[in-house]
N, C-alpha and C positions, 0 to 999 in steps of 0.2 A: 572521413573524420571519425576517430574512435569515440566510443561512448564516454570515456573519461575526459578527453580533451574538450568535449562539448560542455562540460560542467565547470572545470577550473583551469585557468583563471576564468572568472565568470564573464561569459560573453553577453549577458542579459542586457546591459545598459549602454553598450557602445555600438556605433555604426561601423560597417565594414571599412569605411574610409578613415576612421579614427575619430578622436574626440574634437568637436568644434567648440571653442570656448564661448561662442555666442549662443549656443544652444544649451538648455538645461541638461544637466548630467542625467538625472532621473526623469524619465518621461511620464506623462500622466497616464492614468488607467488604461491598461491593455496595449499600449503602444510599444512597450519594451520588446515584446515578442516579435512585433512587426520589424523592428530595426535589427534584432539579433538573428532573425531567421526563424527556425522552428523552436517550439517550446521545449525546455529541458525536461526529460522524464527522470525525476530523481529516484523513483522506485526501481526503474530498470537499471540505472547506473549502480545503485546500491546492491541489487540482486547480482549483477555481473561481478562486482567487487567481492561479494561474499563467496560466490561460486569459484572464483579464481584465487581467493585468499590474498587479495591485494587491498591496499588502502583506497577508498573511493575518492579521496581528494588528490593524493600525490602519486598513487600507483605503486607505492613501495610494497614489496612482497612481505606478507605477514607470516610469522611463525605461530603454529597452533598452540605452543606452550605459553608464549608471552601474551598473546591476544586471542583467547578462545572466543569464538562466535562473535567477533567484532569486525566491522568493515572499515575500521580506522586505525591508524598507527599511533595516534595520540589524542588526548582530550581536546587539544586545540583544533585538530582537524575535524573532530566530531562536532564541536560547536560551530566551526566555520560552515560545515555542511548543513547543520540544522538551521542556522540563521539564513543562509542563502536559499534554502528550500522554503522557509517561511516567507521570505521577502518575495520570492518568485510566485508563490501561491496568492498572496494578497499584498502588493506593494503599498497601496494606500493605507491599509490598516497599520502596517509596520511604520510608515512615515508618521502617522497620527500618534502611534504609541511612543515614538522617539520624541516628538514635539511635546507630548504630555509629560514625559519624564523630565525633559529639559525644564519646562516651566515649573514643575513641582520641586525640582532640585537645582534651580538656577544658580543659587549662591554657591552651593557645594561644587557644581561643575566649573563655575568661573574661578573659584579658589584653587581647585586642582590644576586648572590650566595656567593660572598665574604662578603657582609653585613650580610647575615644570619649566616655565619661561626663565625663571631666575637661576635654575640649577645647571651648572656646566656639565656637559657630557664627558664621560671618561674617554681619554685619548686612546685610539686604537694602536696596538703594537705594530711597528713597522720593521723591527729588527728582531732577530733570533735572541731569545733570552739566554742562550748558552754561549754562542760564538760571536754574536753581534752582526752576522750577515743579514742583508736585507731580505725580508720575506716577500715571496711572490705567489701569485695564484691564490689557492685556497688555504695557504699556510697561515696560521693565526698566532702560534706561540713559538714553535721551534722550526728550524729550516728543514728538518727531516733527515739530516745526515745521521748515520748510525752512532757516531761519536756524541752528537748532541742529544739524541734520544737516550743513550746510556747515561750521560752526565745528568740529564734531567731526572731520569728514573732514580739514580743514586741519590740525588739531592732531595727528592720528594718522598722516597720510600727506602730509607737507609736499612731497615731491618730486612726487608725482602731482598735488597741488593746484597747484603752480607750473606744471607742464606743461599742465594744463587751462586755467589762466589765460592762459598764453602762446598757446595755440591760440585762445582767445577774442579776444585782441588782434589776432591775424593775421586772423581772420574779419571782425572789425569794420573793420580797415584796408582789406581787400579790398572790403568793401561800400561804404565811403566812396569809394574809388578808382573803383569801377564807377559809382557815382552821379554823381561829378564828370565822368567820361568820357562818360556818357550824356546829361548836361545841357549839355555844352560843344559 
């Protein structure tokens, strides 16, 4: 098992057989590591990610210009890492902290949950926005055909499309002129 797969998705709180609904998800003090196996060494995993220039959470290769001296590809992964590390270090303190926050802000938490319950979720696209074909796999907006990509680009970026077409006309004109001069 590699260093990165030991950390995410978090193996801390589940047994090797899977989750049993009759058992509490989060075990009391110190028993999480007994179920998960060995304790996760967050320092070693982060050191490994920094040395290899990869994200410590997802393993994505990091570019030195976009993320200098960072072991994470995004803020979300940094916070996910930080929170998992804090929870692994002292789960009881983190649970107590969560309970205290809930009781201090109970009304606000319940209002937010109620507001989410009443709001309809936006429907996911199932057809290409350009040709109407059904989307498959990881396709989310267009089907990926060259014609659909060009049509979408033309619709969303008319100035850039016009410039690209103008450059194409100039290149073709130059090629025709060179061909005429070469054959004459």
